[in-house]
C-alpha positions, -999 to 999 in steps of 0.1 A, spaced: 503 230 -330 502 195 -345 532 172 -349 534 138 -366 557 111 -351 568 78 -364 567 51 -336 578 16 -328 544 5 -315 532 -29 -328 502 -40 -308 469 -27 -294 486 -24 -260 513 -2 -274 487 21 -289 468 23 -257 500 29 -236 512 58 -259 478 75 -260 473 71 -222 508 85 -214 505 115 -237 470 124 -226 482 128 -191 506 156 -201 494 191 -194 492 209 -227 483 179 -249 450 186 -266 446 155 -287 464 122 -294 458 99 -323 479 67 -326 475 47 -358 484 11 -354 483 4 -391 510 28 -402 527 32 -367 522 70 -367 512 92 -337 496 126 -343 497 149 -314 480 183 -312 493 204 -283 498 238 -268 534 247 -276 534 273 -248 529 245 -222 547 216 -237 575 209 -262 582 183 -289 610 169 -266 586 165 -237 564 143 -259 593 122 -271 607 118 -236 573 108 -222 569 80 -247 605 70 -242 598 66 -205 571 40 -211 593 21 -236 585 37 -270 606 56 -295 591 86 -313 606 104 -342 593 136 -358 584 131 -395 570 154 -423 533 152 -432 540 133 -464 563 108 -447 535 94 -427 523 79 -459 554 75 -481 580 65 -456 582 27 -455 604 8 -431 629 -16 -446 626 -51 -432 661 -62 -445 675 -66 -410 645 -84 -397 647 -109 -426 685 -115 -420 679 -119 -383 651 -144 -389 673 -164 -412 700 -166 -386 674 -174 -359 659 -203 -379 694 -216 -388 703 -217 -351 669 -230 -340 671 -261 -362 701 -277 -342 686 -264 -310 654 -282 -316 672 -313 -327 693 -314 -295 664 -305 -272 643 -334 -286 671 -359 -287 656 -381 -260 631 -392 -288 660 -404 -310 690 -411 -288 706 -433 -315 711 -402 -337 731 -384 -311 769 -390 -310 782 -406 -279 807 -378 -276 778 -354 -268 763 -377 -242 791 -375 -217 793 -357 -195 755 -355 -192 755 -317 -190 775 -312 -222 745 -312 -246 724 -289 -224 752 -264 -223 754 -265 -261 717 -258 -262 721 -230 -237 748 -213 -259 726 -216 -290 696 -202 -270 716 -172 -257 728 -164 -292 692 -164 -305 681 -143 -276 709 -119 -284 696 -115 -319 660 -109 -307 669 -90 -275 647 -61 -285 617 -81 -270 636 -82 -237 643 -45 -237 608 -34 -248 591 -59 -226 611 -50 -195 606 -13 -200 569 -17 -204 567 -38 -172 587 -14 -150 566 15 -162 534 -5 -154 523 -3 -190 526 -40 -201 521 -49 -238 525 -79 -260 563 -77 -257 559 -81 -220 542 -114 -224 569 -126 -249 597 -113 -227 584 -130 -195 576 -163 -213 611 -165 -228 628 -152 -197 611 -176 -173 618 -205 -196 655 -195 -198 659 -190 -160 642 -222 -152 664 -241 -177 696 -225 -164 685 -235 -128 682 -271 -140 715 -270 -158 733 -258 -127 716 -286 -107 728 -311 -134 764 -298 -132 764 -300 -94 748 -334 -92 751 -352 -126 745 -386 -110 710 -377 -100 696 -373 -135 692 -392 -168 683 -380 -203 682 -410 -227 677 -442 -206 653 -445 -178 674 -453 -147 656 -462 -115 662 -438 -87 672 -410 -110 652 -380 -123 647 -373 -160 663 -341 -171 644 -316 -192 648 -279 -201 627 -253 -218 655 -238 -238 638 -247 -270 607 -227 -259 628 -197 -247 643 -194 -282 614 -205 -303 590 -181 -288 611 -152 -300 617 -166 -335 581 -177 -342 567 -144 -329 591 -125 -351 581 -145 -382 545 -137 -374 554 -100 -369 572 -98 -402 542 -114 -421 519 -90 -402 540 -60 -411 542 -70 -448 504 -75 -448 500 -40 -434 523 -27 -461 501 -43 -487 471 -28 -470 487 6 -475 494 -1 -512 466 23 -523 483 51 -505 515 45 -523 497 43 -556 481 77 -549 514 92 -539 529 81 -572 503 103 -590 521 134 -577 551 140 -600 584 149 -583 592 179 -606 571 205 -623 578 232 -649 573 266 -631 567 297 -653 587 325 -636 596 358 -653 586 344 -687 611 316 -682 604 279 -675 622 266 -644 621 230 -632 613 228 -595 604 201 -570 566 198 -566 567 202 -529 579 238 -533 549 248 -554 523 271 -538 490 288 -546 494 315 -572 522 298 -592 519 292 -629 531 259 -643 534 244 -678 520 209 -682 531 192 -714 514 163 -732 516 131 -712 527 148 -680 509 145 -646 493 177 -632 510 182 -598 484 203 -579 449 216 -584 445 246 -605 427 264 -634 437 264 -671 449 298 -682 460 289 -717 454 259 -739 430 229 -740 434 192 -735 417 159 -725 425 150 -689 425 114 -675 411 116 -639 404 78 -637 427 71 -608 411 99 -587 374 98 -596 369 64 -612 357 81 -644 372 59 -672 369 84 -701 392 114 -705 375 147 -698 378 177 -722 392 208 -705 397 243 -718 406 278 -706 388 286 -673 382 249 -664 395 234 -632 421 205 -632 429 181 -604 464 173 -592 473 137 -600 453 136 -632 471 132 -666 473 157 -694 466 135 -724 471 159 -753 484 194 -759 504 217 -736 485 238 -711 493 266 -686 478 261 -652 474 286 -624 477 267 -590 448 278 -568 454 255 -538 483 247 -516 495 211 -515 477 201 -483 444 215 -496 443 198 -530 421 169 -539 449 142 -540 461 152 -505 426 150 -492 419 117 -507 452 102 -492 443 117 -459 408 104 -458 418 69 -469 444 67 -442 424 83 -414 394 61 -421 414 32 -406 419 51 -373 385 68 -367 369 62 -334 337 42 -335 317 26 -306 332 -7 -317 368 5 -318 365 22 -284 352 -10 -268 380 -30 -284 406 -4 -272 393 -7 -237 396 -45 -237 431 -42 -253 444 -19 -226 436 -43 -198 443 -74 -218 480 -79 -209 476 -73 -171 447 -97 -171 467 -124 -189 496 -120 -165 472 -124 -136 456 -155 -152 491 -170 -158 499 -166 -121 466 -181 -111 472 -211 -135 506 -216 -120 493 -216 -84 464 -239 -92 486 -265 -108 512 -262 -80 484 -268 -55 472 -298 -74 506 -314 -80 520 -308 -45 488 -309 -26 474 -341 -42 502 -358 -61 530 -352 -36 550 -331 -61 545 -355 -91 531 -342 -124 494 -349 -131 503 -356 -167 533 -379 -162 535 -386 -200 542 -349 -206 561 -335 -176 589 -345 -153 575 -332 -121 547 -310 -106 567 -277 -108 576 -284 -145 539 -290 -152 527 -258 -135 555 -238 -150 547 -250 -186 510 -242 -184 517 -207 -170 542 -199 -197 518 -213 -224 491 -190 -212 514 -160 -215 526 -169 -249 494 -180 -266 475 -148 -257 474 -122 -284 462 -86 -280 475 -78 -315 447 -96 -333 421 -76 -313 438 -43 -319 442 -49 -357 409 -65 -364 390 -33 -371 416 -7 -384 433 -29 -410 399 -39 -425 388 -2 -426 421 7 -443 418 -19 -470 381 -11 -474 385 26 -476 413 20 -502 387 0 -523 362 28 -520 389 53 -532 397 32 -562 361 33 -571 358 71 -568 342 70 -533 358 86 -503 350 76 -467 348 108 -446 335 91 -415 341 54 -411 313 50 -385 290 52 -415 302 18 -427 288 3 -396 256 25 -398 249 12 -433 235 -21 -420 206 -2 -404 197 21 -433 162 15 -446 152 49 -461 169 66 -490 163 104 -495 174 119 -528 179 155 -538 167 162 -574 191 187 -590 226 174 -595 216 141 -579 187 125 -599 191 150 -627 222 165 -643 214 200 -631 218 214 -667 186 225 -684 184 215 -721 158 222 -748 134 194 -752 109 213 -774 109 245 -794 86 266 -816 102 291 -840 78 319 -850 101 341 -871 110 332 -907 140 355 -907 173 335 -900 191 367 -890 168 369 -860 178 334 -849 215 346 -852 207 374 -827 191 349 -802 221 326 -806 245 354 -800 228 366 -768 227 331 -754 262 323 -765 277 353 -747 254 354 -718 265 342 -683 229 332 -674 227 295 -664 197 289 -687 215 302 -718 237 272 -724 209 248 -735 194 272 -760 228 282 -774 236 245 -778 204 239 -798 208 270 -821 246 264 -827 237 239 -855 215 264 -875 227 299 -865 258 320 -865 272 348 -843 261 384 -850 288 409 -839 266 440 -840 255 439 -803 264 468 -781 254 451 -748 243 418 -734 231 416 -697 210 396 -673 176 406 -661 176 392 -625 150 365 -619 136 368 -654 162 362 -682 186 381 -704 185 410 -729 207 422 -757 208 455 -776 211 450 -813 216 484 -831 187 504 -817 165 474 -807 163 454 -774 159 417 -777 146 398 -746 150 361 -738 133 349 -706 103 337 -687 66 347 -688 72 375 -662 98 391 -686 73 387 -715 44 403 -695 67 433 -685 81 442 -719 60 427 -747 35 452 -762 20 432 -791 -6 405 -794 3 371 -780 -2 343 -806 -27 316 -797 -1 289 -804 22 305 -778 -6 304 -752 -14 268 -759 22 258 -758 28 277 -725 -1 258 -709 12 225 -723 47 231 -708 33 241 -674 13 208 -672 44 186 -679 66 207 -656 91 221 -681 103 257 -681 92 279 -710 116 306 -723 104 332 -748 126 352 -772 110 385 -783 112 422 -790 87 448 -780 62 440 -808 72 405 -821 76 370 -807 107 353 -822 106 318 -806 96 297 -777 118 271 -760 109 244 -735 138 236 -710 140 205 -690 165 192 -665 176 158 -679 177 127 -659 211 112 -651 222 82 -670 209 50 -654 187 69 -629 157 47 -637 177 15 -633 193 29 -601 159 35 -585 147 1 -595 177 -15 -579 177 5 -546 141 -3 -539 154 -39 -532 175 -25 -503 153 3 -488 118 3 -474 112 38 -485 127 60 -513 119 97 -512 126 126 -537 133 157 -517 136 190 -537 131 227 -536 115 226 -571 78 230 -576 55 200 -573 47 197 -610 84 193 -620 92 171 -589 63 148 -596 71 144 -633 107 136 -625 96 111 -598 71 95 -621 98 91 -648 123 73 -626 98 54 -605 98 72 -571 64 71 -554 70 96 -526 78 132 -534 84 162 -511 87 194 -531 90 232 -525 113 226 -496 140 251 -485 174 240 -472 164 242 -436 132 225 -444 151 195 -458 166 191 -423 132 190 -408 121 163 -432 151 142 -422 142 147 -385 106 137 -392 116 105 -410 139 95 -382 111 102 -356 89 78 -377 115 51 -370 135 52 -403 172 51 -405 179 76 -432 206 79 -460 205 113 -476 222 119 -510 228 155 -522 252 178 -538 266 191 -505 256 228 -510 220 234 -501 217 199 -487 244 203 -460 218 205 -431 200 173 -443 233 155 -449 244 163 -413 211 152 -397 209 119 -418 222 87 -403 244 84 -434 251 114 -457 264 110 -492 277 141 -509 283 144 -546 315 163 -551 315 190 -578 347 191 -599 375 193 -574 354 199 -543 360 170 -518 357 191 -487 321 181 -480 325 180 -442 288 172 -436 290 140 -457 299 105 -445 307 94 -480 318 116 -509 312 106 -545 340 119 -567 319 110 -597 282 120 -601 273 85 -610 243 73 -589 253 37 -593 283 44 -570 257 43 -542 252 6 -549 290 2 -544 287 20 -510 261 -6 -500 280 -36 -513 315 -26 -501 302 -15 -467 287 -49 -463 319 -66 -472 339 -45 -448 315 -52 -419 316 -89 -427 354 -88 -427 356 -69 -394 331 -92 -378 351 -122 -388 383 -106 -376 368 -98 -342 351 -131 -339 384 -149 -347 404 -127 -322 379 -132 -294 373 -169 -300 410 -175 -304 417 -161 -270 386 -177 -254 395 -211 -267 433 -213 -266 439 -196 -232 419 -223 -214 437 -250 -235 471 -235 -228 461 -234 -191 456 -272 -191 418 -271 -187 415 -299 -213 447 -318 -203 427 -348 -190 414 -352 -226 449 -351 -240 448 -315 -252 481 -300 -240 499 -269 -255 536 -266 -249 550 -230 -249 565 -238 -283 532 -246 -300 515 -217 -281 539 -193 -297 531 -207 -331 493 -201 -325 499 -166 -312 518 -157 -344 491 -173 -364 463 -152 -348 476 -118 -360 486 -131 -394 451 -145 -399 435 -112 -392 458 -94 -416 454 -119 -444 416 -119 -440 416 -81 -443 436 -83 -475 409 -105 -491 389 -74 -494 412 -65 -524 395 -93 -543 364 -70 -546 360 -62 -583 337 -35 -597 318 -50 -626 311 -29 -656 274 -34 -652 269 -26 -616 231 -33 -618 238 -69 -623 264 -73 -597 
C-alpha cells in the first residue's frame, strides 16, 4: 500500500530525519520525502504496519504528518496569512527593541525616565523579546524536539542560537538588578563594567529567519506554478451520458467506460475516444502543438485539451490516474525528487550538517574562551566589539550556529529540477528520469530511428503510372483503398480521391497478408499490392514500361504497388515515407553538438541510404531487428561514445533502455514510455534541440546553487567563528541570521530565473 502525507518539513535535515526514521520501521518498503512540496510518500506492508504507526514515528522525531489525497499533493497550497501577520507583529516589536538595544550609540535620544534605574530599559527589552519569542515559539518546539530525539535540523540551530542569547541576557539582567552599581550603559565610569545583552539577537534571529522562510516558501509556490496550471486544465464538472440522459457529475467520479458529452468550448476531462461527432481540439498546453488538431469518430482525445467546435460524445477509456494529464503532472513533480548521484551526495552531507555545526560552535566557544582567559586574563581580544572574554566567545559560537544553512544545500538541486521540468512540460517534453539532465553534458553520439522519427511513418504516393483509360477502373481501385484497413492504402486513396469516386458494387474487400489487398467486383477480383502479389495472380504479359518503372523505383528505394486483374495491369504507384518537416535543418544543427550521428533502422539498405543522403546523415545501419538495435547501442558505448537514442518507443525500447539517454516519441496519448528518459509529446524533431538547451540551463542553474550553498558555508562559517576578526571582519548573531536567510532565498530566486527561458519560433536560430 502507498499513502501520501503532507508534512511540516522545511530543510534538508528534516527530509533526512523523516526518511531515516521511517526506513527503520519494519514493514516500510519505500520512503520518498519531497522538500519542494513538503510531501512524504510511503509504500508499506499494511499487514506489518499501520498509517498511525507512520504518523506517530514522525511525531516522535518532531514532525507532523497528515494523510492527503493523491490530487492534494499538487493542488493543496498552504495559506501564509498567519505567517505574514506574525511577521508584521514581529517587525513592529523588533523596531523598538533594536532602538533600545543600541541606545548606547545615541544616549541623547533616550528619555532620562528610562535610564534610571539602570535595569529598567533592559527589562523592557526582555519583555519585547519574550513577546516576539512567543509569536515564533514554533522554532523552540521543533528545535527542542529534534534535539532530544537526536535528529537535529535547522530549527535546532535557530532554537539554540536564540535560547542561549536569551539565557545569557537574562543572567546579565539578574546581575544588573542584584548589583546595579557595578555596571554602566551610557557613560564610561572607571571601575565599572559596561552592560550588554543579546536580547536583540535572540529576537532578531527568529524574525529574520522567518522572513527568509516566507520568501523561500513563496518561491517554491512559484516553482510549482506549472503544476497548478496543469491542474486547471481538468474541469471540475462533466456531462455524463447515463440511461440516455445527461447528468452533471464531478470529474473525479468519472471512470473508464463512462460516456460523456463535450460541448463546444469545453475542456475534455479525461482521455477517451470519440464515439460521435467531429471537432478541432486544442492540445497546445499538453503537447506544445500550437495548431488545433482535427478529430473525428474513432480518434483519441486527451484529457485537458479543449473542444474548439462542435459537440462530441466521448467514451472514457482510462481512469484518472492513468490519463495523460495525470502522468504529465506526476512526471513534472517527481522529476524534482528523483535520486541522482549528486542528490544522494548532497543528502548525505545535509544529514550530518547540523551535528557538525553544533560541534564546530562548541569548539569555537572553547577556543575563544581559552584565548581570552588563558592569554588576556578574561578580557576580550576585540575590546572594540565585546565587553569581556566570555561575551566574545559566546557571540562567535552563536554566530556560527545561526549563519550555517543546510536549507540552501537541500534545495539547490530539487527546486532547479522542478522549475526545469516545468519548462520542459510547457514545451511538450516530459522528463521521465531526471538523471538524464546531468547525463546530457556527456552525450556525443546521436542515434536516430527512421520510421516515425526522421520520417512521418505514413507512406504517400510520390510517382504513379496509369495504364488503364477507363475511369470506372480507377473508381474500383479508389474504393478498395478507401475501405481497406491496410496501412499502405491511405496514400493511394488520398491521391485518387481527387479524380475518382466510390463504387458500391463490391461484395468483399480483404487483406492479402504480406502482399497487399484484394476486392471482388461483381465476378472479377481486383488486386492491389507488391511484386509478389503480381507474380502470384497475374497471368498476362507484363508491359515493358512497368518493368522499367519497377527497376527505377527499386534503385531509388521507393515501394512499388501495382493494381491489376488477372489479365490486365490497371496502374502502378510508387510509395515513399516522407521526411518530417525540418528534418534536414535538424540534422545540420545537431551535427554541431554531436561527434557522430547514426541512422539506425530495420528498413533495407537502399531505402535507409536514400533517406540518410536526403537529410545529410553519413553513417547508416540498416536491416536491424529490435534486439539488434540494442547490440548497436552496446557497440557504440564500447567504442567510447556516450549515446542518445531517439525512437518511437515501440520496437526501439531495448535501444532506448541501453542508451545513456533515451528519447521516446509519444504516439497520440501514449506517454507511458518507461524505457525513455525524455518523452516528446509532439513528434517534432526540433524538440531535441530544446532538450539540449534546457538541460544545459538546468545544469548551470544547479551548479550555481550548489556552488553558492557550499561557498556560503565555507566562507561565512569561518568569518562567524572569528577567524578574520584581526582584520576587522566580525559577524554578530544578528547579521549572521540575515546571511542565513539570504542563502536559501538566493537559491530559490536563482532557480526561478529558469522561467525566463523562452522558446523561439525558429528553434534553429536560437
